[in-house]
N, C-alpha and C positions, 0 to 999 in steps of 0.2 A: 854410727847409725845411718842406715840407707834411707833415702827419701823414697817413700811409697806414695805419698800424696803429691800429685802434681797440680799445676794451676787449673787444668780442666776439671779435675776431680774436686778440687777445693771450691771451684765456682758452683759445681753441681750440688755439693753438701750445703753451701750456703743458700742456694736457691730452694732446695727441699726444706731447709730449716727456716726459710723466709728471712734471711739475714742480709741486711746491707752492710757490707764491711768495707772500712776505710783501708787504704793500703797497708798501714801499720797493723790493723787488726788481721788482716789476711795473712801477713807474715807471722804473727803470733799464733794464730789458729793452725796454720800449716805445720809450725814447729811443734805445737801441742799434740796435734793428731799424729804426726810422725812419731814422737816420742811415746805416745800410747801404743801405737802399733809395734814399735820396737820392743816395748815391755811385754806386749802379749806374745810376740815371737820368742822371747826368752822363755816364757812359760811353756810354750809349745815345745821347747827343746828338752824339757824335763822327761827323763825316761821312767816309765811306770813299771819296768821290770816284771812284766806279764800281768800286772794288776792294773785295772783302771782307776785313774785318780778322780776322786770326787771331792769338791770343795765344800759341799753342803751335807751336813749331817742329817741322817733320816730323823724325822720327827718322832718323839716318843710321847705316847699318850699316857697321861697319868690321870686316873680315875680319882675323883674327889666325891665326897658325900655333900651334896648341896642341901642345905637345910634353910627353909624360910625363917626369917627373923623379922620381928616387927620394926618398922621404921620410926625411929624416936622423933624425927622432925615432921612426921605427917600431920600432927595437928596444927602446927604452926603454918605449914604449907596450905592446909585447907582454909585457914583464916585469910589468906591472901587472895583467894578467889572469890569474886563477888557472887558467882552463880554456881550452884551444885544441883545435880539432878540424879537421883537414884544411886547415889554414892559416887558419881563421876564428877570430875571438876570440868567446868565449861570455861572455855577461853573465848575471847572475841573472834569473829569470823575473819578478820583481817590479819590474824597470825597465821 
């Protein structure tokens, strides 16, 4: 594993992330970042053999028939509200 993250880069990352790192945390973060970059470099070595590699499948739309159904809990919910006006439930203004 080659070290790509040097002390200056680590300090800049910590500054951008607004982290105050102890010396032990700096060593651990540097090791973690270097291992991540090493992992991604291995992914870049994969040959696509003329095809582009995609890691995300294209979304598939599934149409469904939405039908309204009556809410069985509506009467009980309506009883919980102290005020109602024109079929709407009124909540206190502080909510």
